[in-house]
C-alpha positions as a Markdown table, in Angstrom:
| # | Residue | x | y | z |
|---|---|---|---|---|
| 1 | Met | 7.9 | 13.8 | -22.2 |
| 2 | Lys | 5.3 | 16.8 | -22.4 |
| 3 | Leu | 4.0 | 16.6 | -18.0 |
| 4 | Ser | 0.8 | 15.3 | -19.8 |
| 5 | Asp | 1.9 | 12.2 | -20.5 |
| 6 | Tyr | 4.1 | 11.2 | -17.8 |
| 7 | Ala | 1.0 | 11.8 | -15.9 |
| 8 | Lys | -0.7 | 9.4 | -17.0 |
| 9 | Lys | 2.9 | 7.1 | -17.5 |
| 10 | Val | 2.7 | 6.5 | -13.4 |
| 11 | Gly | -0.6 | 7.0 | -13.5 |
| 12 | Val | -1.7 | 9.7 | -11.2 |
| 13 | Ser | -3.9 | 13.0 | -12.2 |
| 14 | Tyr | -2.2 | 16.2 | -13.8 |
| 15 | Lys | -3.1 | 18.3 | -11.2 |
| 16 | Thr | -0.7 | 15.8 | -9.1 |
| 17 | Ala | 2.5 | 15.4 | -11.6 |
| 18 | His | 1.8 | 19.7 | -11.6 |
| 19 | Arg | 2.4 | 19.7 | -8.1 |
| 20 | Trp | 5.8 | 17.2 | -8.0 |
| 21 | Trp | 7.0 | 19.5 | -10.3 |
| 22 | Lys | 6.1 | 22.9 | -8.7 |
| 23 | Ala | 8.2 | 20.8 | -5.9 |
| 24 | Gly | 10.8 | 20.2 | -7.4 |
| 25 | Gln | 10.5 | 16.6 | -7.2 |
| 26 | Leu | 10.5 | 15.8 | -11.3 |
| 27 | Asn | 13.6 | 16.8 | -13.0 |
| 28 | Gly | 12.6 | 19.2 | -16.7 |
| 29 | Tyr | 12.5 | 22.6 | -17.5 |
| 30 | Gln | 9.0 | 24.3 | -19.4 |
| 31 | Ile | 9.8 | 26.1 | -22.3 |
| 32 | Pro | 8.9 | 30.0 | -22.4 |
| 33 | Ser | 7.3 | 30.6 | -25.8 |
| 34 | Thr | 4.4 | 27.8 | -24.7 |
| 35 | Gly | 4.6 | 27.0 | -20.7 |
| 36 | Thr | 5.2 | 23.9 | -21.3 |
| 37 | Ile | 6.5 | 21.3 | -18.8 |
| 38 | Ile | 9.0 | 18.8 | -20.3 |
| 39 | Ile | 10.4 | 16.1 | -18.5 |
| 40 | Glu | 13.3 | 14.9 | -18.9 |
| 41 | Ser | 13.6 | 11.9 | -17.5 |
| 42 | Asp | 12.0 | 9.4 | -14.9 |
| 43 | Asn | 14.6 | 7.3 | -14.2 |
| 44 | Pro | 16.4 | 7.0 | -10.9 |
| 45 | Thr | 20.4 | 8.4 | -10.3 |
| 46 | Glu | 22.4 | 6.3 | -8.0 |
| 47 | Lys | 22.1 | 9.4 | -5.6 |
| 48 | Glu | 18.4 | 10.1 | -6.2 |
| 49 | Gln | 15.8 | 8.7 | -3.6 |
| 50 | Ile | 13.0 | 7.6 | -5.6 |
| 51 | Ala | 10.2 | 6.2 | -4.7 |
| 52 | Leu | 7.1 | 4.5 | -5.6 |
| 53 | Ile | 4.2 | 4.3 | -3.8 |
| 54 | Tyr | 1.9 | 1.6 | -3.0 |
| 55 | Ala | -1.9 | 2.5 | -1.0 |
| 56 | Arg | -4.1 | -0.8 | -0.5 |
| 57 | Val | -7.3 | -1.2 | 0.2 |
| 58 | Ser | -9.3 | -4.3 | 0.4 |
| 59 | Ser | -12.5 | -3.6 | -0.8 |
| 60 | Ala | -14.2 | -1.3 | -3.9 |
| 61 | Glu | -16.6 | 0.4 | -0.7 |
| 62 | Ala | -13.3 | 0.6 | 0.4 |
| 63 | Lys | -12.1 | 3.2 | -2.4 |
| 64 | Pro | -12.8 | 6.1 | -0.9 |
| 65 | Asn | -9.9 | 5.9 | 1.1 |
| 66 | Leu | -7.8 | 4.4 | -1.6 |
| 67 | Asp | -7.5 | 8.2 | -2.5 |
| 68 | Arg | -6.7 | 9.4 | 0.8 |
| 69 | Gln | -3.8 | 6.6 | 1.0 |
| 70 | Ala | -2.3 | 8.1 | -2.0 |
| 71 | Ile | -3.1 | 11.6 | -1.3 |
| 72 | Arg | -1.0 | 11.1 | 2.5 |
| 73 | Leu | 2.0 | 8.9 | 0.9 |
| 74 | Thr | 2.5 | 12.0 | -1.9 |
| 75 | Asp | 2.4 | 15.0 | 0.5 |
| 76 | Tyr | 4.6 | 12.6 | 3.3 |
| 77 | Ser | 7.1 | 11.8 | 0.1 |
| 78 | Ile | 7.2 | 15.4 | -1.3 |
| 79 | Ala | 8.3 | 16.5 | 2.7 |
| 80 | Arg | 10.9 | 13.8 | 3.0 |
| 81 | Gly | 12.8 | 15.4 | -0.4 |
| 82 | Tyr | 11.8 | 12.2 | -2.2 |
| 83 | Arg | 11.1 | 12.3 | -5.6 |
| 84 | Ile | 7.7 | 10.5 | -7.0 |
| 85 | Tyr | 8.5 | 8.2 | -9.8 |
| 86 | Lys | 4.8 | 6.6 | -9.7 |
| 87 | Val | 1.5 | 6.0 | -7.4 |
| 88 | Val | 0.3 | 2.9 | -7.2 |
| 89 | Lys | -3.1 | 1.7 | -5.5 |
| 90 | Glu | -4.7 | -1.4 | -5.4 |
| 91 | Ile | -8.1 | -3.1 | -4.6 |
| 92 | Gly | -7.4 | -6.8 | -3.0 |
| 93 | Ser | -7.1 | -8.6 | -0.3 |
| 94 | Gly | -3.6 | -8.5 | 2.1 |
| 95 | Leu | -3.9 | -11.8 | 2.3 |
| 96 | Asn | -3.4 | -12.0 | -0.9 |
| 97 | Asp | 0.0 | -13.2 | -2.6 |
| 98 | Asn | -0.8 | -12.7 | -5.7 |
| 99 | Arg | -1.4 | -8.9 | -6.2 |
| 100 | Lys | -0.9 | -8.2 | -9.6 |
| 101 | Leu | -0.4 | -4.6 | -9.0 |
| 102 | Phe | 2.3 | -5.0 | -6.5 |
| 103 | Ser | 3.8 | -8.1 | -7.5 |
| 104 | Asn | 4.8 | -5.5 | -10.2 |
| 105 | Ala | 5.7 | -2.4 | -7.8 |
| 106 | Leu | 8.3 | -5.5 | -6.6 |
| 107 | Gln | 9.8 | -6.3 | -9.8 |
| 108 | Asp | 10.5 | -2.4 | -11.1 |
| 109 | Ser | 13.8 | -1.3 | -11.0 |
| 110 | Asn | 13.2 | 2.1 | -11.6 |
| 111 | Tyr | 13.0 | 3.1 | -7.5 |
| 112 | Asn | 14.4 | 2.4 | -4.6 |
| 113 | Ile | 12.4 | 3.3 | -1.8 |
| 114 | Leu | 8.7 | 1.4 | -0.7 |
| 115 | Val | 6.6 | 3.5 | 0.7 |
| 116 | Ala | 3.8 | 2.6 | 2.5 |
| 117 | Glu | 1.8 | 4.3 | 4.8 |
| 118 | His | 1.2 | 0.6 | 7.5 |
| 119 | Arg | 3.1 | -3.1 | 7.3 |
| 120 | Asp | -0.5 | -4.4 | 6.4 |
| 121 | Arg | -1.4 | -2.3 | 3.5 |
| 122 | Val | 1.8 | -4.0 | 2.3 |
| 123 | Thr | 0.7 | -7.7 | 3.2 |
| 124 | Arg | -1.2 | -9.3 | 6.5 |
| 125 | Phe | 1.8 | -12.0 | 6.9 |
| 126 | Gly | 5.2 | -11.7 | 5.5 |
| 127 | Leu | 6.8 | -8.8 | 6.0 |
| 128 | Asn | 10.2 | -9.2 | 6.5 |
| 129 | Tyr | 10.6 | -11.5 | 3.0 |
| 130 | Ile | 9.6 | -8.7 | 1.2 |
| 131 | Lys | 12.3 | -6.0 | 3.6 |
| 132 | Leu | 14.8 | -9.2 | 2.3 |
| 133 | Leu | 13.7 | -9.0 | -1.4 |
| 134 | Leu | 13.4 | -5.7 | -1.8 |
| 135 | Glu | 17.5 | -5.1 | 0.3 |
| 136 | Ala | 18.8 | -8.0 | -2.4 |
| 137 | Thr | 17.0 | -5.3 | -5.3 |
| 138 | Gly | 18.6 | -1.8 | -4.2 |
| 139 | Lys | 15.6 | -1.4 | -2.6 |
| 140 | Arg | 13.9 | -0.3 | 1.1 |
| 141 | Leu | 10.7 | -0.4 | 2.9 |
| 142 | Glu | 9.2 | 2.7 | 4.2 |
| 143 | Ile | 6.8 | 2.2 | 6.9 |
| 144 | Val | 4.9 | 6.0 | 7.0 |
| 145 | Asn | 2.9 | 5.0 | 10.2 |
| 146 | Asp | 4.6 | 1.8 | 12.1 |
| 147 | Ala | 3.5 | 0.6 | 15.0 |
| 148 | Asp | 6.1 | -1.9 | 15.7 |
| 149 | Asn | 8.5 | 0.3 | 18.0 |
| 150 | Gly | 10.7 | -2.8 | 19.1 |
| 151 | Glu | 7.9 | -5.9 | 19.7 |
| 152 | Gln | 7.0 | -7.7 | 17.1 |
| 153 | Val | 2.7 | -6.5 | 16.6 |
| 154 | Pro | 0.0 | -9.4 | 16.3 |
| 155 | Val | -0.5 | -10.0 | 13.1 |
| 156 | Leu | -4.5 | -9.9 | 13.5 |
| 157 | Pro | -4.4 | -7.9 | 16.3 |
| 158 | Val | -8.1 | -7.4 | 18.6 |
| 159 | Pro | -10.2 | -5.6 | 16.8 |
| 160 | Gly | -11.0 | -2.6 | 18.8 |
| 161 | Asp | -7.3 | -2.0 | 19.3 |
| 162 | Trp | -6.9 | -2.3 | 15.7 |
| 163 | Glu | -10.2 | 0.4 | 15.8 |
| 164 | Leu | -8.0 | 3.4 | 17.4 |
| 165 | Ala | -5.5 | 3.6 | 15.3 |
| 166 | His | -6.9 | 2.2 | 12.2 |
| 167 | Pro | -10.4 | 4.1 | 11.8 |
| 168 | Glu | -11.4 | 2.8 | 8.6 |
| 169 | Gly | -10.1 | -0.6 | 8.8 |
| 170 | Lys | -12.6 | -2.8 | 11.1 |
| 171 | Asp | -14.4 | -4.4 | 8.9 |
| 172 | Glu | -11.1 | -5.3 | 6.1 |
| 173 | Leu | -10.0 | -6.4 | 9.5 |
| 174 | Met | -13.1 | -8.7 | 10.2 |
| 175 | Gln | -12.8 | -9.7 | 6.5 |
| 176 | Asp | -9.3 | -11.3 | 6.5 |
| 177 | Leu | -10.2 | -12.5 | 9.9 |
| 178 | Val | -13.0 | -14.3 | 8.3 |
| 179 | Ser | -10.7 | -15.7 | 5.5 |
| 180 | Val | -7.7 | -16.7 | 7.5 |
| 181 | Ile | -10.2 | -19.1 | 9.5 |
| 182 | Thr | -12.5 | -20.0 | 6.7 |
| 183 | Ser | -9.0 | -21.2 | 5.1 |
| 184 | Phe | -7.9 | -23.8 | 8.3 |
| 185 | Val | -11.8 | -24.7 | 9.0 |
| 186 | Gln | -12.0 | -25.7 | 5.0 |
| 187 | Arg | -8.7 | -28.2 | 5.9 |
| 188 | Ile | -10.2 | -29.6 | 8.8 |
| 189 | Tyr | -13.6 | -29.9 | 7.5 |
| 190 | Gly | -13.6 | -29.8 | 3.8 |
| 191 | Leu | -15.7 | -27.9 | 1.9 |
| 192 | Arg | -18.7 | -28.7 | 2.7 |
| 193 | Arg | -18.7 | -28.5 | 6.6 |
| 194 | Ala | -16.4 | -25.0 | 6.4 |
| 195 | Lys | -19.6 | -22.7 | 5.6 |
| 196 | Arg | -21.1 | -23.5 | 9.2 |
| 197 | Lys | -17.9 | -23.8 | 11.3 |
| 198 | Thr | -16.7 | -20.5 | 10.6 |
| 199 | Glu | -20.1 | -18.9 | 11.6 |
| 200 | Lys | -19.8 | -20.8 | 14.3 |
| 201 | Leu | -16.3 | -19.8 | 15.1 |
| 202 | Ile | -16.9 | -15.7 | 13.9 |
| 203 | Ala | -20.1 | -15.8 | 16.8 |
| 204 | Glu | -18.2 | -17.3 | 18.8 |
| 205 | Leu | -15.5 | -14.4 | 19.3 |
| 206 | Lys | -18.3 | -12.0 | 19.3 |
| 207 | Lys | -19.8 | -13.5 | 22.3 |
| 208 | Asn | -16.5 | -13.4 | 23.9 |
| 209 | Gly | -16.0 | -10.0 | 23.2 |
| 210 | Val | -13.9 | -9.8 | 19.9 |
| 211 | Glu | -15.4 | -6.5 | 18.6 |
| 212 | Glu | -16.3 | -5.2 | 21.3 |
């Protein structure tokens, strides 16, 4: 297929696909008479390191960071010598276990490395289950900036600590924190009183310095 068609298929711009071609990440050839680039195959072979890049933010307001994530992960993958199969960019909460694009990525058989920037870009909970699922299908998860150096990192760390490592993530973390609290409050007090109870708990957290 033409390079332009390949770019549309994997969801990236022609400029990005051309950069991959120049870096030797795509299998194909260039027609001398016209300069047209033909991609022969985007399916992995047994020995190839084929990367599916996954970038995620929680809200549409953070979309500029979504694009920056994808660029950073693309540059990282090229530097590692991976052939990039697809770039998936999704807007949705890390607490949502029914993200359509991520679910499709997990079921896709055309890559063997899932690349993400941080553990929480993949999920807030259950990361080890995702790793096991990938391993069972011949894939592996590669986290570029993994804060876990042998000790378990809290799923919902103190926002002040989070902000140092993830400057763009404070608002997202607070949104997820509110979602978790709301879920538990609804179970304990019911829907009618949940909003008031959640607001009270958030106020207490702020009062005790969690947001500082």
